[in-house]
Backbone as a ProteinNet text record, in pm:
[ID]
protein_1_A
[PRIMARY]
MMPNVIGIGAEKSGSTWLYTLLKSHPDIYMSERRKEIDFFNKNYDKGLSWYESFFPKNRISKKISVIGEYSPSYLYFPECAERIAKIKSIKKLLLIVRNPVDQMYSYYGQAIRVINYQKSFEDFLQENPEILERGFNSMHIKPFLKLYDRERILCLGFEDAIKNVEQTKQKIANFLCLNPESFPTNAGKKKENSSYIPKYKKLNYLAGQFRKVLIKQEQDWLINLAKSAGVMKFLRRGSIEKLPPMNHETREKLLDYYGQDIEEFAKMFNLKPE
[TERTIARY]
8195.1	8327.2	8307.3	8453	8497.1	8529.9	8506.6	8543.9	8687	8782.1	8894.7	8961.8	8820.3	8824.2	8742.2	8823.8	8755.9	8707.7	8617.4	8584.6	8654.7	8712.7	8683.5	8723.5	8620.9	8586.6	8658.5	8616.4	8564.4	8409.2	8385.9	8231.1	8196.4	8078	8043.5	8119.4	8177.7	8324.1	8282.6	8174.2	8135.1	8229.1	8135.3	8192.4	8104	7947.9	7830.8	7838.1	7870.1	7940.1	8027.2	8118.3	8251.8	8186.4	8119.1	8032.4	7949.2	7902.2	7812.9	7886	7982.7	8115	8125.1	8208.4	8231.3	8113.5	8043.3	7917.7	7882.1	7945	7898.9	7996.1	8072.2	8197.1	8144	8174.9	8096.4	8193.4	8315.1	8376.7	8489.6	8365.1	8344.9	8167.3	8236.8	8066.9	8094.1	8041.8	7982.6	7881.6	7869.9	7770.1	7658.8	7558.9	7422.1	7270.9	7297.9	7232.5	7218.7	7296.3	7355.1	7481.2	7544.7	7592.1	7689.3	7619.7	7743.6	7719.6	7820.8	7732.8	7852.7	7928.7	8008.1	8005.5	8048.5	8078.5	8241.4	8273	8392.5	8448.9	8295.5	8296.6	8202.8	8060.1	7942.4	7852.3	7963.4	7833	7941.8	8105.8	8197.4	8143.3	8076.4	8067.2	7905.1	7920.9	7789.5	7890.6	7995.3	8049.9	8123.8	8191.5	8177.3	8126.5	8050.5	8010.7	7819.2	7839	7734.8	7736.2	7865.6	7951.1	7921.7	7990	7942.8	7850.4	7783.6	7615.4	7610.6	7661.8	7618.9	7736.9	7759.1	7856.5	7777.2	7836.9	7817.1	7859.9	7784.9	7854.9	7981.7	7920.9	7995.4	8067.8	8173.6	8207.9	8090.4	7976.7	7908	7909.8	8031.9	8037	8208.1	8307.1	8447.9	8526.2	8412.1	8439.5	8531.4	8461.4	8458.9	8593.2	8641.6	8797.5	8822.2	8712.7	8715.3	8543.1	8609.4	8479.6	8442.9	8343.5	8374.9	8284.3	8321.9	8190.7	8263.3	8185	8265.3	8133.6	8187.9	8209.4	8253	8228.9	8268.2	8349	8266	8266.2	8422.5	8467.5	8553.2	8661.8	8736.2	8822.6	8850.7	8729	8721.2	8757.2	8740.1	8803.7	8901.2	9040.2	9160.7	9090.3	9020.7	9071.1	9029.7	8951.6	8888.2	9051.2	9144.4	9255.2	9303.4	9311.4	9370.3	9258	9156.6	9029.8	9026.7	9050	9044	9166.7	9251.7	9457.5	9400	9317.4	9290.1	9220.4	9186.5	9111.3	9227.7	9262.7	9406.1	9304.8	9217.1	9180.5	9139	9126.6	9167.8	9252.8	9315.1	9492.9	9452.3	9345	9375	9265.5	9235.5	9141.7	9143	9059.5	8943.1	8969.2	8988.5	8951.7	8977.6	8807.4	8770.3	8782.3	8869.6	8844.7	8796.7	8813.3	8725.7	8797.8	8743.1	8815.4	8754.2	8805.6	8722.6	8616	8668.3	8548.9	8415.2	8467	8293.7	8241.3	8317.1	8259.9	8187.8	8197.4	8108.5	8056.5	8050.6	7877.1	7795.6	7877.1	7782	7710.6	7833.4	7746.1	7596.5	7675	7491.3	7435.7	7429	7330.1	7257	7303.1	7278.8	7199.8	7231.8	7145.1	7042.8	7058.2	6880.7	6767.1	6874.5	6787.3	6764.8	6817	6757.7	6698.4	6716.1	6677.2	6612.3	6582.2	6534	6607.2	6766.6	6836.2	6753.6	6697.3	6649.2	6802.8	6922.7	6983.8	7082.1	7193.3	7247.9	7368	7513.2	7597.8	7669.9	7718	7831.7	7769.7	7605.9	7544.1	7550.1	7521.4	7579.7	7712.2	7816.6	7925	7980.6	7909	7897.9	7881.7	7794.6	7699.2	7711.3	7865.3	7853.3	8038.6	8095.5	8266.4	8298.5	8244.3	8310.1	8318.3	8248.3	8239	8326	8405.9	8492.1	8592.7	8689.4	8750.1	8779.7	8697.5	8660	8681.6	8769.7	8824.7	8961.7	8994.3	9150.7	9196.2	9180.5	9251.2	9346	9458.1	9542.7	9668.6	9571.5	9511.7	9483.6	9352.2	9285.9	9332.2	9393.7	9474.5	9587.5	9696.9	9789.9	9758.7	9638.1	9638.8	9676.6	9629.4	9547.1	9714.8	9797.7	9926.4	10037.8	10017.9	10082.6	10107.1	9936	9891.9	9909.1	9914.5	9901.6	9998.8	10074.5	10171.9	10081	10087.7	10065.6	10116.3	10109	10078.7	9889.6	9913.7	9789.4	9642.6	9681.6	9590.7	9566.3	9441.9	9384.1	9375.7	9374.6	9330.5	9254.4	9166.2	9073.9	9100.7	9092.6	8998.2	8874.4	8804.5	8571.9	8650.5	8649	8648.4	8702.5	8852.1	8886.8	8826.3	8857.6	8726.5	8642.3	8526.1	8432.6	8415.9	8522.5	8617.7	8625.1	8725	8820.6	8763.5	8575.1	8578	8671.1	8724.1	8757.1	8875.8	8952.1	9111.6	9107.8	8941.8	8948.6	8886.8	8855.5	8781.9	8948.6	9035	9170.9	9290.5	9213.4	9287.9	9286.3	9132.8	9036.1	9134.4	9086.9	9089.3	9293.6	9336.6	9496.1	9537.3	9481.1	9466.9	9369.7	9338.1	9268.6	9229.8	9400.1	9411.2	9319.1	9211.7	9101.2	9077.4	8977.1	9025.4	8908.3	8956.1	8945.9	8793.3	8830.3	8660.7	8574.8	8578.3	8446	8347.7	8418.8	8287.7	8252.7	8042.3	8024.1	7997.6	7970	8028.6	7990.1	7808.7	7775.7	7831.2	7903.1	7963.5	8025.8	7945.7	8054.5	7965.4	7902.9	7807	7698.5	7717.3	7521	7620.5	7475.8	7569.6	7495.3	7525.5	7465.3	7456.2	7378.3	7296.6	7363.2	7384.4	7427.1	7331.3	7352.6	7236.6	7166	7081.8	6953.3	6875.6	6759	6716.1	6524.8	6477.8	6384.4	6270	6104	6010.3	5908.6	5891	5831.5	5927.5	5966.8	6116.5	6060.7	5942	5931	5861.1	5801.3	5806.5	5908.6	6026.4	6195.8	6243.1	6178.9	6299.5	6178.4	6050.5	6034	6085	6088.8	6176.6	6279.7	6391.8	6512.9	6520.4	6377.5	6433	6403.2	6273.6	6194.3	6356.2	6409.9	6535.6	6631.3	6634.7	6721	6656.4	6572.9	6470.3	6535.1	6490.6	6451.1	6604.6	6766.4	6815.3	6856.3	6833.4	6799.8	6777.1	6669.2	6653.4	6641.2	6731.7	6816.3	6691.1	6648.9	6485.2	6500.2	6664.2	6761.4	6680.7	6546.9	6472.9	6412.6	6341.7	6235.7	6285.5	6390.3	6483.4	6496.1	6536.6	6593	6438	6344.2	6271.5	6183.8	6164.6	6096.8	6215.4	6314.2	6442.5	6411.4	6386.4	6334.6	6133.6	6082.8	5985.2	5975.1	6087.4	6080.6	6011.1	6029	6000.2	6071.2	6221.2	6307.5	6297.7	6215.9	6201.7	6129.2	6026.3	5839.5	5968	6028.8	6065.6	6070.1	6206.3	6263.8	6163.9	6057.9	5959.4	5977.9	5993.3	5985.5	6079.5	6191.7	6278.9	6352.4	6496.6	6565.7	6671.4	6737.9	6828.7	6977.6	6966.1	7160.2	7168.2	7297.5	7262.2	7277.8	7264.9	7296	7486.8	7548.8	7672.3	7696.2	7793.4	7863.8	7966.5	7947.7	7961.7	8092.5	8141.4	8282.2	8352.8	8366.4	8452.3	8433.9	8313.5	8366	8410.3	8422.3	8524.5	8633.7	8702	8863.6	8918.8	8790.5	8845.9	8871.2	8783.9	8821.6	8875.7	8946.5	9070.7	9220.7	9132.2	9283.2	9269.9	9171	9134.8	9235.4	9212.9	9215.3	9319.3	9479.1	9504.4	9683.8	9703.8	9843.6	9766.9	9705.3	9658.7	9618.7	9554.8	9533.1	9658.6	9734.7	9842.8	9940.7	9977.3	10004.7	9924.6	9822.8	9755.5	9777.3	9787.7	9829	9971.2	10115.9	10239.5	10151.9	10097.6	10117.5	10070	9949.5	9910.1	9897.5	10057.9	10041	9929.3	9839.9	9718.7	9746.1	9632.3	9668.1	9510.2	9627.4	9496.5	9442.7	9285	9222.2	9105.6
2623.4	2555.9	2442.9	2466.8	2316.5	2190	2091.7	1965.3	1942.9	1869.1	1841	1741.4	1598.2	1475.2	1379.2	1336.9	1329	1151.2	1068.6	949	891.8	888.7	854.5	748.9	595.8	496.3	387.3	296.9	244.4	159.8	234.7	183.3	36	-23.6	-133.3	-224.4	-149.8	-205.8	-189.6	-142.7	-91.5	87.5	151.2	271	306.9	225.1	337.5	258.1	124.1	102.7	160.6	206.3	282.2	378.6	535.7	649.7	596.6	539.2	541.1	548.6	408.5	424.5	541.7	650.2	785.3	844.3	868.8	985.9	892.9	790	771.9	812.7	812.5	954.2	1099.9	1083.3	1272.9	1367.5	1349.4	1433.9	1496	1339.1	1330.8	1387.7	1520.1	1565.5	1541.4	1395.7	1298.3	1407.9	1466	1563.9	1459.4	1530.5	1441.2	1424.6	1593.8	1582.3	1488.5	1450.6	1318.8	1295.4	1182	1085.8	1059.2	1067.5	1080.8	1217.9	1294.3	1480.7	1442.5	1378.6	1380	1490.6	1551.3	1677.1	1707.7	1660.2	1688.4	1636.2	1508.6	1454.1	1504	1490.4	1480.2	1657.3	1674	1847.6	1969.4	1943	2021.2	2191.3	2200.8	2290.7	2395.7	2286.4	2382.8	2514.3	2496.4	2538.7	2542.5	2582.1	2571.2	2606.6	2752	2746.9	2670.8	2540.5	2425.8	2380.5	2325.3	2203.4	2284.1	2327.7	2429.5	2443.9	2380.8	2397.4	2277.9	2144.1	2065.1	2089.7	2100.9	2150.1	2285.9	2273.4	2365.9	2494.8	2588.2	2714.3	2743.3	2710.1	2732.4	2659.9	2593.3	2478.7	2447.3	2317.4	2264.8	2264.9	2248.1	2245.3	2183.4	2260.7	2299.6	2117.1	2044.8	1904.3	1832.6	1917.4	1842.7	1919.6	1805.4	1805.1	1774.1	1684.8	1604	1639.6	1693.2	1659.5	1680.6	1584.6	1519.6	1475.9	1398.4	1332.5	1241.5	1094.7	1010	1010	1004.8	993.5	888.4	769.8	659.4	665.3	748.8	770.5	827.4	899.6	963.1	924.8	789.9	686.5	644.3	640.9	627.2	743.2	921.1	983.1	1100.9	1013.2	1111	1249.9	1304.2	1437.5	1502.9	1428.4	1409.9	1426.2	1407	1388.1	1507.3	1591.3	1754.6	1842.8	1827.7	1887.5	1926.4	1798.9	1760.3	1840.3	1785.7	1882	1975.8	2070.3	2224	2285.7	2209.1	2268.3	2250.7	2355.9	2344.1	2306.9	2295.5	2220.7	2066	1957.2	1858.8	1868.6	1732.2	1719.4	1499.7	1500	1369.5	1294.9	1186.9	1064.8	932.8	891	738.6	687.4	546.3	412.2	313.5	230	133.7	1	-82	-182.6	-284.9	-407	-533.2	-641.2	-733.1	-845.9	-770.3	-729.9	-692.8	-770.6	-926.6	-1027.5	-989.4	-949.8	-960.5	-843.9	-701.8	-632.9	-545.5	-716	-722.7	-768.8	-879.1	-966.6	-904.9	-816.9	-678.9	-567.7	-588.4	-446.5	-540.6	-623	-722.6	-729	-698.4	-769.4	-601.7	-522.3	-348.8	-308.1	-428.9	-394.6	-446.7	-576.7	-655	-640	-530.9	-443.2	-379.1	-266.8	-129.9	-88	-221.1	-158.6	-241.7	-363.3	-530.7	-662.3	-583.9	-651.4	-840.9	-906.5	-1059.1	-1100.5	-1093.8	-1225.7	-1250.4	-1337	-1347.5	-1290.5	-1322.5	-1234.6	-1237.2	-1394.1	-1342.3	-1257.6	-1259.6	-1139.3	-1029.8	-986.4	-858.7	-805.6	-899.9	-860.3	-848.1	-921.3	-894.4	-746.1	-767.5	-606.1	-477.7	-537.6	-372.8	-403	-399.2	-380.4	-300.5	-189.3	-58.4	-103.6	-203.6	-254.2	-297	-361.6	-440.8	-367.6	-253.4	-123.5	-65.4	-54	-19.8	-96.9	-280.9	-340.4	-320.4	-208.4	-269.4	-101.9	-92	-16.6	-1.4	-82.8	-4.6	132.8	154.7	192.2	344.6	320.3	424.6	480.4	451.1	546.6	575.5	536.5	651.9	798.8	863.3	1010.6	1031.8	977.5	1048.2	1027.1	916.4	920.2	1011.7	1099.1	1185.4	1292.5	1335.6	1441.5	1411.6	1348.3	1307	1212.5	1191.9	1177.8	970.3	833.5	760.4	746.6	839.4	854.8	938.4	1050.6	1068.9	1046.1	878.9	820.7	688.1	659.4	550.3	426	308.9	191.3	77.5	89.3	-17.3	-164.2	-222.8	-394	-364.7	-422.1	-425.5	-575.4	-672.2	-787.9	-779.4	-772.7	-756.9	-640.9	-551.7	-474	-472.9	-561.9	-566.3	-666.5	-721.1	-906.8	-874.2	-706.5	-650.9	-524.7	-498.7	-367.5	-303.8	-341.6	-261.9	-225.6	-311.5	-295.4	-209.3	-139.6	-46.7	88.3	10.3	202.9	219.5	158.9	190.7	305.9	186.9	293.4	380.6	363.2	539.7	670.1	592.9	706.7	768.6	662	703.3	789.7	802.5	861.1	964.1	944.3	1099.9	1176.6	1145.2	1223.5	1253.4	1104.5	1098.6	1070.7	959.1	905.1	824.4	660.7	515.9	476.2	570.9	493.8	592.3	685.1	752.5	699.1	584.6	494.7	442.7	429.9	394.1	274.6	163.5	15.1	-49.7	6.5	-104.3	-95	66.3	79.7	28.6	-8.4	-102	-241.4	-268.3	-409	-418.6	-413.7	-340.3	-378.8	-472.8	-428.5	-359.6	-303.7	-156.5	-180.6	-212.1	-168	-334	-490.7	-599.4	-613.5	-698.8	-788.4	-805.5	-830.3	-918	-883.3	-946.9	-989	-919.2	-826.4	-784.5	-834.5	-888.2	-929	-839.5	-722.8	-621.1	-582.4	-647.1	-575.2	-429.8	-433.7	-322.2	-194.1	-224.8	-91.2	-69.8	-177.7	-126.7	-35.5	-102.1	16.4	89.9	151.2	255.3	371.9	345.1	373.6	435.8	374.6	412.4	473.2	515.5	613.3	734.8	747.5	875.9	899.8	849.4	838.2	948.6	884.6	977.6	1102.8	1089.6	1246.9	1413.5	1290.2	1364.2	1414.5	1384.3	1431.8	1464.6	1516	1603.8	1748.8	1711.2	1794.7	1796	1848.2	1864.2	1831.4	1741.4	1709.6	1713.8	1629.1	1539.2	1488.8	1605.5	1585.9	1492.8	1475.4	1404.2	1259.2	1229	1088	1076.7	1132.2	1091.2	1153.9	1179.5	1136.3	989.2	932.7	809.9	720.3	752.9	670.5	629.6	745.3	718	683.1	701.6	651.9	531.9	426.9	308.9	266.9	319.7	352.3	137.9	214.5	113.9	-55.1	7.5	-159.5	-216.4	-142	-191.8	-288.7	-191.3	-242.9	-372.8	-389.4	-511.8	-579.7	-576.7	-698.7	-779.6	-921.4	-1056.7	-1073.4	-977.5	-983.1	-1139	-1198.3	-1260.7	-1222.3	-1270.5	-1209.7	-1177.2	-1242.7	-1314.8	-1345.1	-1313.5	-1351.7	-1502.6	-1596	-1689.7	-1707.5	-1838.1	-1804	-1833.6	-1738.9	-1711	-1846.3	-1860.1	-1963	-1940.2	-2139.8	-2136.4	-2105.8	-2143.1	-2133	-1948.8	-1858.4	-1749.3	-1692.5	-1750	-1623.7	-1687.7	-1797.4	-1838.5	-1708.6	-1711.7	-1680.9	-1508.9	-1447.6	-1286.9	-1295.1	-1421.5	-1396.2	-1388.8	-1474.4	-1417.7	-1296.4	-1282.8	-1167	-1010	-1032.8	-937.8	-909.5	-1078.1	-1103.4	-1054.1	-963.6	-888.6	-726	-669.6	-563.5	-591.3	-681.8	-734.5	-721.7	-822	-778.8	-675.6	-600.2	-457.1	-359.8	-371.3	-263.8	-313.1	-446.5	-504.6	-453.1	-456	-374.4	-292.3	-170.3	-36.6	-9.1	-13.5	-11.5	-98.5	-202.3	-293.3	-335.6	-512.6	-485.4	-651.2	-717.2	-932.3	-936.3	-966.5	-959.3	-1068.8	-1044.5	-1101	-1202.5
1560.8	1585	1480	1470.1	1368.7	1467.3	1396	1467.4	1475.2	1577.6	1573.7	1584.3	1573.1	1491.5	1355.9	1291	1200.2	1144.5	1181.7	1133.5	909.2	907.1	787.7	693.9	781.1	742.8	778.7	762.2	621.9	628.8	477.5	481.5	528.3	578.8	574.9	683	780.3	880.2	991.3	1067.6	1179.8	1232.3	1137.7	1122.7	1269.7	1210.8	1298.4	1458	1512.8	1581.8	1671.8	1617.4	1683.6	1681.8	1578.6	1644.2	1795.3	1762.4	1882.7	2020.1	1991.8	2122.8	2152.1	2049.9	2126.2	2111	2102.9	2166.7	2265.8	2308.4	2470.2	2584.7	2549.1	2665.8	2639.3	2764.7	2837.6	2729.4	2731.6	2692.7	2555.6	2414.3	2298.3	2271.1	2213.8	2148.4	1935	1857.5	1759.9	1723.2	1585.2	1544.4	1565	1554.4	1673.2	1509.5	1459.8	1353.4	1256.7	1226.7	1130.4	1132.1	1140.5	1118.9	966.6	942.2	782.7	764.2	704.7	704.1	492.8	519.8	360.8	328.1	383.3	345.4	263.1	263.5	224.8	59.7	95.3	-78.1	-150.5	-119.2	-117.5	-128.4	-4.2	-39.1	-21.2	-48	-6.2	-107.3	-212.5	-274.9	-147.4	-106.9	-4.2	119.3	143.9	222.1	329.5	400.2	572.9	663.8	571.4	718.3	731	632.9	536.4	703.4	706.1	750.4	896.6	899.2	1111.5	1136	1072.8	1175.5	1195.5	1148.1	1219.2	1376.8	1371.1	1558.2	1635.5	1797.7	1828	1833.1	1879.8	1784.8	1927.3	2032.2	2133.4	2176.6	2320.4	2419.9	2466.2	2384.5	2539.5	2674	2739.6	2870.5	2843.2	2950	2964.8	2971.9	3026.1	3020.7	2858.6	2730.8	2631.1	2540.7	2486	2450.2	2300.3	2233.2	2140.7	2072.4	1948.6	1826.9	1705.6	1697	1565.7	1504.2	1350.7	1248.6	1251	1214.2	1064.9	990.4	885.7	736.4	653.3	621	632	443.8	377	274.9	194	314.6	286.5	215.6	270.8	200.1	139.4	20.8	-172.2	-173.7	-171	-234.9	-138.3	-291.1	-222.4	-222.2	-307.4	-275	-117.6	-54.4	133.6	154.4	130.5	256.1	214.7	109.3	104.1	177.8	117.7	189.7	293.3	338.4	584.1	616.6	546.7	598.7	583.4	475.3	468.2	647.3	763.8	835.8	907.2	949.9	1065	1207.9	1241.2	1361.4	1391.9	1292.7	1257.4	1266.5	1421.5	1377	1359.3	1423.2	1399.6	1308.8	1294.4	1185.4	1276.8	1267.6	1269.7	1205.9	1234	1096.9	1134.2	1105.9	1127.8	997.8	990.6	824	906.5	838.8	825	689.4	759.4	613.1	497.2	413.4	259.4	211.1	296.3	192.8	278.7	439.3	480.1	483.9	425.3	367.3	282.7	178.7	30.9	31.9	126	162.1	262.2	350.6	389.9	277.3	174.7	97.2	28.4	-3	-43.7	28	175.9	251.2	287	283.1	212.2	86.6	-6.9	-130.6	-82.2	-35.7	-20	91.6	173.6	304.4	231.5	167.3	97	-35.4	-152.5	-234.3	-329	-207.3	-228.7	-319.7	-371.6	-407.4	-395.4	-507.5	-506.1	-554.7	-656.7	-685.9	-580.6	-629	-566.7	-560.4	-441.4	-397.1	-504	-644.2	-753.1	-811.6	-868.8	-922.8	-870.7	-741.9	-647.3	-762.6	-775.5	-733.7	-890.4	-1034.3	-1137.2	-1215.9	-1107.3	-1160.7	-1092.8	-1037.7	-948.6	-949.1	-1003.1	-1015.1	-896.3	-942.4	-854.8	-723.3	-685.5	-492.8	-497	-589.1	-541	-512.7	-555.2	-538.3	-432.6	-330.1	-212.2	-85	-128.3	-49.1	-31.2	-124.8	-145	-69.9	109.1	186.2	215.3	141.8	162.4	91.4	-122.9	-172.3	-115.2	-27.5	-25.8	74.5	147	302	228.5	142.6	132	121.3	7.3	47.2	150.7	251.5	350.6	462.3	384.1	499.9	426.5	303.9	261.6	307.3	427.4	478.9	685.4	671.6	850.3	865.4	948.1	1019	1097.2	1038.9	1078.7	1188.6	1362	1484.1	1509.7	1402.5	1438.6	1362	1300.8	1238.2	1402.3	1410.5	1495.9	1374.2	1347.8	1287.2	1373.2	1385.1	1451.2	1306	1444.2	1294.1	1402.7	1265.1	1338.1	1400.9	1333.6	1425.2	1595.6	1635.8	1734.5	1750.8	1772.2	1806.2	1899.4	1801.4	1897.1	1998.9	1934.9	2081.2	2144.8	2154.8	2274.9	2299.5	2358.1	2402.8	2469.3	2552.6	2693.1	2649.1	2568.7	2511.1	2387	2304.2	2227	2309.5	2392.1	2473.7	2531.6	2516	2618.6	2520.5	2370.4	2292.6	2187.9	2209.7	2198.6	2292.4	2428.6	2524.2	2567.8	2489.1	2442.8	2354.6	2274.4	2063.3	2131	2243.6	2198.3	2385.2	2374.6	2543.6	2663.8	2650.5	2732.5	2816	3003	3059.4	2986	2968.1	2929.6	3016.5	3178.9	3270.1	3264.2	3133.6	3092	3008.9	2976.6	2919.5	3015.8	2934.9	2995.4	2962.1	3075.9	3175.1	3017.3	2955.2	2829.1	2724	2666.7	2518.4	2490.4	2391.1	2248	2262.8	2362.4	2376.2	2292.8	2207.5	2126.5	1961.7	1929	1760.9	1705.7	1627.9	1509.4	1412.4	1339.8	1134	1123.4	1209.4	1172.8	1029.3	962.2	855.4	863.7	815.8	765.4	623.6	634.6	488.4	584.2	483.8	584.5	552.4	673.1	604.7	493	544.4	402.5	399.8	260	97.8	28.2	49	-61.9	44.2	153.3	283.6	341	324	405.5	238.8	142.4	8.6	43.3	-47.9	-22.4	151.3	259.4	398.7	302.4	250.3	237.3	127.4	21.3	-53.3	51.3	116.2	154.7	208.6	324	450.4	308	194.1	92.4	68	38.8	25.4	121.8	295	368.6	376.1	350.3	371.3	249.3	157.3	15.4	71.9	177	205.2	299.6	445.5	517.9	584	635.8	737.1	812.2	871.2	938.3	1121.9	1073.6	1254.1	1234.6	1045.5	1064.6	1100.8	1085.8	1051.4	1184.3	1287.1	1381.3	1504.8	1436.2	1497.3	1456.6	1359.2	1319.2	1355.4	1434.2	1467.3	1609.2	1671.2	1807.5	1857.8	1790.1	1754.3	1766.6	1662.4	1714	1537.7	1455.2	1301.2	1244.7	1260.9	1224.9	1311.2	1421.1	1414.2	1456.8	1376.5	1323.1	1244.6	1106.1	969.1	1033.6	1121.6	1127.6	1198.1	1222.6	1305.9	1206.2	1243	1174.3	1080.5	1104.4	982.1	1029.1	870.3	889.8	939	1046.7	1087.4	1108.5	970.3	940.5	804.4	694.3	618.6	566.4	489.6	407.1	430.8	529.9	506.6	282.6	276.6	149.5	128.6	-13.9	-63.3	-86.8	-18.3	7.5	-80.6	-186.5	-316.1	-314	-378.6	-386.5	-254.9	-129.8	-13.7	-56.4	-73.1	-127.1	-235.4	-375.8	-436.5	-424.5	-331	-280.1	-163.8	-72.7	-50.2	-86.2	-223.7	-359.8	-349.2	-396.2	-501.3	-382.1	-253.5	-194.6	-84.2	-124.5	-34.5	34.5	-123.1	-55.9	-2.7	-89	4.7	168.7	205.1	339.6	418.1	344.6	433.6	409.7	284.2	313.2	408.8	398.2	516.6	673.6	695.6	814.7	878.1	819.4	857.9	837.2	762.8	763.8	939.7	941	1070.2	1195.6	1148.4	1301.3	1341.7	1244.5	1234	1253.7	1291.2	1255	1140.8	1044.5	919.6	952.3	895.4	1018.3	787.4
[MASK]
++++++++++++++++++++++++++++++++++++++++++++++++++++++++++++++++++++++++++++++++++++++++++++++++++++++++++++++++++++++++++++++++++++++++++++++++++++++++++++++++++++++++++++++++++++++++++++++++++++++++++++++++++++++++++++++++++++++++++++++++++++++++++++++++++++++++++++++++++

């Protein structure tokens, strides 16, 4: 069985939060073995049968009407748009974005957490200029808009979505033709993947590298077992739960850098510029 809904982006913009919210609805099945399958960009050569293995062979329940997955990196590969459009079952796309300045800072937080990066945010951007390109959402969405009508793409603004969770549930339900009241009361109230500075930096780094190996060997069950056993909670113990504030001058420069794209994208999807 193939999915009928795909989450395509954006990275570091609340996709895990949205995936978890979607999963909580009893009429939605989101790929459980792995959140980010990355089929249409990184694993396309493995074939459709490999991709289909992430979804139920038969409909789990008569109630299930939405089957999906969420790989936020799809947004940055133009070829993904055409590849996804070839799967006729995929009728709708989901997208959550945030202010690209905050998105860039979240990438920096990820580098601190995952690869033990120890330099400044400014150094990070200078050493990784390709990351800056990922903030131009209006440019990245255009290949998808050539193949999907705008009515078939639900775009949420991260800042507004988490602030108005009940309204977000209503938007999702309307888009997917579901009952919004079927979402659990507490769904969407918990933060997912918030930035932090790990106390056990080397251990955190080694865990991240080991996770990459397990994914490559398709041993997802071990990763999920570690999560359920509380390994991630242990690694976060004693961590600083928030990154230090961004330099004001750097923020202003980045806001100016992305300003035009922020406005263009907001007009595309009738969003409030953040």
